[in-house]
C-alpha positions, 0 to 999 in steps of 0.5 A: 067701559074702561071708565067704570074700571077706573071709577072702581079703582078710585072708589077702592082707594077712597074706601081704604082712605075712609077706613083709615080716617075712621081709624084716625077719628077713633084714636082721637089724637091730633095729627097735624101731618100733611099725610093724615089730613090728605087721607081724611079729606080723601076718605070723607069728602071723596069717599062719600061721593065716589063710592055710592056713585060707583055702586050706582053705576054697577047697578045700571050696568047690571040692569042693562044686561051686561056682565059686570065681572067682564068689566070689573074684577069681582073682588073689586066690586065686592070691596066697593059694595062693602065700603058702601055698607060701612059708609051707610053704617057710619052715616046713619048709626054712628052719627045718629048716636052722637046727636041725641033727640030732644 
């Protein structure tokens, strides 16, 4: 189950990059730096895939009656779940506000 620990760490990094890319988007200034574009790509592209897959793996581990906290630290699994909530909020509410119906 070391793969789940690796996936959790990767999802944490993607979640942090997603929050940073949201910060870049809220500032609305043009950054042509290589670092900011890398953070945005990791945050949006990888974060939208890796974080939900990681939480789904957590659910499968819990349903298989194994203890998740023996595999992944509690703070890491809670942080990834919170990143998933932020991603869902971004997808459903913030993007829906930018595209009015009608």
